[in-house]
ZANUBA-353690 format. One record per residue: x, z, y of N, C-alpha, C in turn. Coordinates in steps of 0.001 Angstrom, whole numbers, plus 500000, padded with zeros to 6 digits. Each point is the difference from the previous one (the first is absolute). Layout:
# residues N
XZYXZYXZY...
//
This chain:
# residues 338
702208296133376711499396499466498776501069499596498980501070499336500528501069499573499100500653501190499330500209501090500753500629501188499422499109500615498918498685499944500210499073500525498991500059499166498728500103498694500144500097499122498838501301500234499244501088500162500740501296500284499367499955501344499281499382500996500645499899501315499388499182499967498707498888499274500016499172499876498794500768499322498880500689498902500325500798499293498990501100500898499446500585500819500854501079500907499566499477501015498986498862500632500315499470501030499103499556499417498670499423498796500022499620499375498739501226499633499170501052499538500668501234499658499286500630501245499376500012501104500747500559501248499471499194500482498800498674499956500131499165500452498884500249499169498745499973498685500138500176499128498837501372500193499357501016500226500814501350500226499471500064501301499219499463501071500570500044501312499346499121499999498746498837499375500082499104499921498834500668499241498865500724498952500330500694499213498982501115500815499342500669500838500794501110500803499470499513501064499026498950500723500356499448501043499132498555500230500383499117499606499116498569500096500264499479501401499786500797500893499419499544501330499608500351501040501066499643499728501243500337500914501097498805500211500911499783501251500425498930500291500959500316499379501351501292499894500319500375499443501302499514498563500157499784499284498901499436498658500095498647500032500690499224501056499734498701500143500639500120500203501498501007500764500423500224500210501437500317498676500682500902499222499390500402498728500595498847498995500027499216499956498927498860499075499987498961500412501030499768501306500162499034500459500994500459499626501408501297500142500272500529499599501308499842498497500202500314499223498952499877498543500101498552499581500223499069500630499282498580499682500178499524500369501397500404501179500478499606500429501349500549499036501048501258499584499823500594499063500940499275498664499970499668499539498799499300498731499884498599500048500589499268501088499748498649500131500539500031500104501524500973500752500533500134500120501456500302498647500627500889499232499350500325498668500509498771499099499975499248500053498909498797499175499895498973500388501059499803501305500207499057500459501023500430499534501383501301500039500256500522499562501300499778498505500193500241499228498931499794498557500080498528499668500242499122500692499284498561499739500149499525500356501404500423501166500491499508500477501302500507499159501165501154499347499830500598499265501124499789498489499927499657499473498843499919498539499858498596499481499728499113500811499476498670499519499643498962500421501035498977499192500205498902500429500878499345501278499459499729500920500890499409501291499624500886500737498991501301499782500103500934500614499060499947501511500006499897500602501201499934501459500092498780500542499261498862499316500165498780500435499323500139499865498483500684498960499552500214499814498567500848501118499413501033500411500737500851501096499538499216501303499954499174500254501042499175501207500009498995499986498849499436498827499727499043499889498899500688500275498665501223499492499855500756500254498765500283501490499837500313500682501115500218501451499946498737500743499605498858499547500545498723500637499647499680499794498528500273498807499483499772499728498573500887500896499146501251500213500448500906500875499254499468501426499945499460500486501125499426501351500016498790500093499076499168498972500025498863499980499086500468499947498551501119499310499773500566499944498656500440501367499513500570500807500898500402501366499639498775500830499630498932499849500788498748500697499698499458499563498633500011498693499756499514499480498717500872500492498850501317500098500245500907500487498958499671501440499633499719500834501021499641501385499731498743500107499153498995499193500344498751500010499230500252499524498569500822498951499865500315499489498663500713501053499157500935500747500604500749501003499253499085501126499513499068500410500835499040501026499584499161499476498836499519498769500126499211499394498924500821499877498719501281499627500147500853499878498821500216501344499326500113501057500804500144501331499420498802500368499142498812499670500471498787500266499213499986499168498714500471498749500101500074499139498815500983500564498978501144500496500478501008500569499108499442501205499254499286500860500706499424501191499368498972499595498947499204498987500322498967499561499069500600499380498739501087499228500144500551499268498861501116500749499280500768500815500735501176500632499405499883501515499876498943500594500587499856501441499929500517500685501253499600501245500173500355500750501202501370500652499837500929499599500850501334500593500037500574499757501383501050500745500345500600499850501326500515498584500202500633499436498975500516498642500118498906498979500224498879500165499315498896499056500143499272500160501329500067501189500575499364500245501290500878499601501174501248499606499715500984499790501051499575498927500995499497498872499517499615498933500926498825500436500875499069500789499442498893500503500806500465500930501101500921500905499665500560500902501016500741499210501083500741498985499568500743499182500964499045499282500950498896499485499462499022499330500841499369500946501009499659501209499542499437500996500921501004500366501094501272500145499618501035500324500986500158498869501008499956498759499516500145498845500891498867499945501018498805500380499584498851499974500905499943501217500911500378501165499460499800501250500745501169500380500899501233499639499625501168500466500747499973499585501474499734498732500340499972499639501424498919500743500777498830500154499384498896500707500664500370501457500235500574500640498985500387501401500128501093500173501048500967499070500039501088500096500979499470499903501429499101499036500234499417499844501345499167501220500370499225500521499050499151501166500265500847501213500371501126500185499326500885501123500306500609499856501392500433498790500342500596499777501329498974500245501099498766499619499762498949500146501021499611501452500250500466500933499165499753501415500298500764500440501237501071499234500322500819500252501202500663501376499977500143500577498834500740501255499856501383499675499443500993500847500291501341499725499467500012499850498482499268500895499304499971499904498540499322498709499540498850499680500622499272498797499605500806498737500247500629499917501172500810498812500314501189499900499052500658501135499741501138499981499079499591499615498583498880500586499527499530499687498643499566498544499892499319499494501039499571498605499989501181499044500004500997500306500837501194499154500046500746500038498668500089501206499408500690500128498715499269499213498911498672500114499975499221499261499005500179498498500176499984499548501247500188498575500263501375499516499569501027500796500283501359499599499632500207500035498486499414501006499328500081500040498535499335498765499403498813499647500522499293498808499521500835498745500225500649499931501167500835498844500315501177499897499035500660501131499733501141500006499084499581499587498590498892500575499527499528499675498645499618498527499923499316499507501034499588498603500012501191499047499967501016500278500816501188499150500012500734500084498664500105501218499449500662500156498701499282499203498917498662500001500037499238499259499001500199498495500167500056499529501245500254498580500240501390499611499504500986500873500226501351499740499498499987499893498476499281500932499362499902499971498533499370498696499526498899499586500626499353498753499601500924498804500210500714499987501130500896498885500294501188499957499038500329501128499387501074500013499007499483499677498606498825500543499652499521499886498618499278498689499714499207499500500938499210498788499737500886498781499753501015499724500857500878498862499690500721500172498662500355501246499651500646500220498705499069499605498863498727500329500136499027499646498965499747498489499950499959499368501173499642498585500063501123499074499541501236500446500151501143499145499673500920500698499001499530500152498744500832500686498999501264499218499698501072500739499791501296499385499695500155499883498486500335498836499542500152499764498567501441500300499579500123500767498928501307500334499445500114499418498598501147499457499686500287499586498627500598501201499282499117500823499441500404501283499438499615500088498530500680500884499288499690500185498573499154501242499755499487500616501084499187501194499841498828500037500958498829500397499483498802500161500825499456501408499781499947500777501077499446501347499959498556499937500489499082500555499208498583499980500383499547501430500267499631500277501232499610501350500382498615500356499474499876501211499505498730500461499467499068500515501075498750500204499598498999500685500826499025500644499020499027500727500509499146500805499141499245499223498932499890500623498831499191499439498919498565500521500109499071499294499399498612500455499902499665500123498518499770501238499572499741500276498575501120499462499116501235500074500520501150499566499224500208498501499953499161499248500719500082498547499972500470499459501349500481498773499969500514499343501207498840499506500865499821500525501212498926499529500884500418498731500744499080499491500809500228498727500679501220500032500912500173501080500767501120500094500928501325499894499265500137500742498911501238499984499233500170498663499281498895499423499561500077498713499315500553498918500925499662500077501287500511498998500947501519500124500145500536501211499924501451500191500062500666499405498760499383500236498843500535499466498750499931498476499977498872499455500430499849498547500017500992499356500965500266500689501104500994499455500951501388500014499371500307501048499245501273500053499307500118498918498941498903499740499280499989498947498976500178498629500652499352499784501140500157498733500716501447499804500440500643501083500434501411499912500385500866499706498786499648500587498862500735499705498762499911498518499662498814499427500141499821498586499695500819499127500946500102500398501254500839499245500941501458500039499569500456501189499592501389500135499571500252499241498697499030500014499083500154499249498750500185498509500280499263499494500993500130498581500346501366499694500597500672501045500497501348499829500544501077500307498964499566500248498757500954500246498928500427501442499855499242500935500582500323501423499926498875500725499268500351500795498995498997500764499244500149501479500363499232500489501000500225501348500523499416501088499105500554501198500134499444501188499361499007500640500955498803500303499528498965500628500820499988501502499738499994500783501086499973501458499880498748500530500688498895500184499265498824500668500574500321501474500187499780500499501228500519501325500344498908500931500496499891501171499366499043501005500447499836501105498983500048501228500453499851501147499103498540500367499781499783501132499393498664500482499669499524500960501080498910499637500677499419500868501007499236501141499372499673501007500807499295501176499483498624499652499431499365498960500547498659499621499540500028498769499105501166499669499460500134498807499167500347500376498560499388499349499021500260500337498595501334499475499486500591499043500694501299499463499584500750499472501209501268499697499795500838499519501095499548498615500447500079499764501306499627498697500541500880498903499417501301500279499859500914498996499465499616499549498602499495500930499166499590499656498637498770499090500018499026500329500847498794499172500106500342498623500554500914499961500958500411498720500580500731499142498968500859500630499211500710499257498958499024499418498985498976500778499656498985499521499068499296498767500562499674500024501286499356498849500634500914498775499957501284500203500312500937498876499998500127499377498612500007500843498974500178499505498632498738499322499461498844500641500219498771499506499385499272498974500856499866500278501284499222499113500859500832498870500599501205500333500462500847498982500622500894499291498986500041500536498768500756499395498903501483499832500324500565501013500653501445500029500239500674500501498722501076499363499537500677500453498774500435501461500099499900500715498895500286501440499993501431500308500427500945499109499671501393500279500348500288499769501481498998499485500762500185499778501433499246501031500823499511501062499360499291501075500708500621501327499608500372500787501004500563501327499752499353500973500987499093500831499512499220500876500883500819501175500502499756500359501249500539501229500604498824500940500170500052501197499438498812500862499914500206501400500586501032500195500809500283501348500510499818500142501504499913498919500728500008500064501465498684500562500543500093500620501177498833500570500676499791499412501396501036499378500551499927499464501359500573498588500014499794499319501125500561498653500150501517500047499916500607501014500590501457500129499952500482500160498558499303500834499226500386500180498597499744498721499199498934499259500330499772498697499376501258499145500088500561499945501193501161499147500238501243500519499281500268501289500172501225500565499433500010499912498476498916500433499372499960500022498536499914498595499412499308499099500684499925498618499517501352499310500126500712500261501085501351499461500154500893500494498863499846501256499651500819500569498932499748499268498680498733499727499702499650499286498763500605498595500003499849499286501099500510498633500082501525499962499945500632500932500708501462500040500002500539500308498604499364500964499319500447500366498659499761498887498990499025499122500304499734498864499115500944498828500277500939500201500926501002498967500277499638499040501107498932500308500743499612499125501102500659500469501297499984499102500963500638500304501276499071499597501136499794500926500942499102499732501115500597499003500975499252499654501041498714500584500377498863499530499105498918500813500002498837499704499183498786499731500888498981499433499397498719499792500683499089501174499678499330500518501008499042501094499831498602499446500218499169500085498979498627499513500100499058501174500237499217499913501062499080501077500348498777499388500672499220500787500700498884499463500785500537499461501319499314499022500550500493499354501220500168501005501137499031500907500159500072500963501099501177500966499833500480500172498775501049500971499682501391499380499981500075498662500082501268499303499799501056500402501032499618500106501263500992500298501035500600501385499812499171500989499712500540501358499823500877500071498753499618499298498938500840499970498804501367499403500330500000498952500826501264499377500397500825500939500881499331500730500894500709500978500837500679501064499144499272500512499013500562501025499126501178499450499200499862498772499518501106499386499270501239499911500886499795499629501244501129499902500928500629501368500251499174501025500174500506501359500221500810500490498811499627499561498792500698500411498787501252499165499734500240499004500843501191499171499835499805498802499101498742499679499660499711498841499166499690498787500882500339498822499500499701498762500723498717499355499486499152500781499357498751499490499432499088499429501087499160499064499584498934499481500858498674500245499299498985500356500793498681500310499433499027498851500235499142499787499016498928499016500110498691500720499718498890499431500472498728500716499873498877499172499421499205500649499170498786499389499488498839500250500945498932499219499899498848500153500894499255501307499761499296500453501040499222501241499950498615499738500550499001500670499473498632499865500517499986500278501508499276499176500760500048500070501459499612501384500525498960500581499430499521501282500511501041501098499842500940499822499060501008501021499715501186499930500967500197498835500627501211499752500782500142500910501223498952500221500844500210500827501196500500501407499698499346500717499083500438501355499670501387499990499373500250499028499124501316499907499363501088499717501029499702499136500961500978499684501051500289501217500856498976500782500322500210501217500786500859501011499236499769500127498691500828500905499199501459499534499993500190498692499898501369499471500029500648500263501360499228499839501074500509500255501349500455501446500146499177500937499558500355501415500103501238500313499166500085499390498825501168500237499142501269499464500646499936498790500561501175499407500645500398500815501226499020500449500782500319500805501174500637501332499611499661500521498830500616501259499557501493499820499748500437498764499774501428499739499838500722499981501351499226499956501082500593499855501344499601501172500897499870501186499433499517501159500777500911500319501181501300499927499801500936500330501084499855499012501149499954498709499676499851498990501042498691500175500758498923500269499303498708500169500654500025501195500946500633501082499565500093501194500846500801499713501256501139499345499838500855499680501146499274499096500993499296498991499488499294499064500872498830500655500726499451501081499427498851500650500625500406501045501035501252500434499981500447501033500943499790499599501470500309498749500414499733499643501405498529500136500377499094499714499062498573500144500289499631501462500234500580500901499209499754501426500215500512500433501373501140499460500395500547500335501321499078499501501110499433498795499830499079499456500994498757500875500125499458500440498865498817500868500018500313501319500696501168500583499706500390501268500624500123499846501515500609498900500437500142499768501455498635499780500647499106499295499299498661499744500532499214501294500162500051500861498982499286501278500060500563500870501134501325499986500134500616500793501077499563499481501375499970498676500175499610499426501282498539500346500328499127499919499000498583500326500217499845501479500340500765500858499301499918501445500265500443500321501416501099499381500423500505500258501370499027499474501054499380498852499699499069499403500964498732500865500140499643500671498881498804500828500035500252501268500797
//
């Protein structure tokens, strides 16, 4: 028991130290997941050995967790339908529904394949189960890295605020984009109270279905609605991606005589990936996020997860190779036994 307590304290200490050093790392999620697993295991051990009916309490907690997974799958399917109804039919909006169906169907399909008792069925079932396990762990790592980043934003005394764009509706700033702008304005007010008058750079080019550049519409909102002085707003109107948002906005701020790191204002769900990209580009920027409608968060979070995982394709492939080897050995053993 003492060794388990020491181990839990060690992992929490390592996580807090690494998180303090650089919050913009996926590895923070790995360390937090290990620390949480160690803490939960220690708690389960304490409950099962010290409390009356402790074993039954631990089993009941496990059953509740399984029911929670089932409820999560149902919620994701329902959220997918809500997204389609409110935002229109698209692959991105259907993402949470597909994820919910996969969460519900994958275990059933894996067991059904194994029960065929054929080499192909057992191999396919094992492969499906291992793929589900890998994706599930990767998603937990992503959540453990991104959620603390969102909850504990780092404040910078900076002279520049970059505001990331998103789609316009009929050339106007919609609610999602307005929350990013309002978050940037709130950060400006914090800096003004500290004696710093930052330059705001609303960033976003013109999409194929947009009548004007996002940066221009955002600048108009800052000037007219937020009443930011015109000399403190400089729109960036050429970018097409988050990476270009950062690069071109940095160029504007640097040419205006400012020096980073800068604050990046975006949606809360997008803040961690924006910070990751800034780090990859060699910037010390920190991202902050504005609130998002609840129904929009699951699909948006899944899109962010897929985008972040695309940055780690080599690592994911390497980590999955042992699972492929296990499946191959299992199929061979079943074939020989038959």
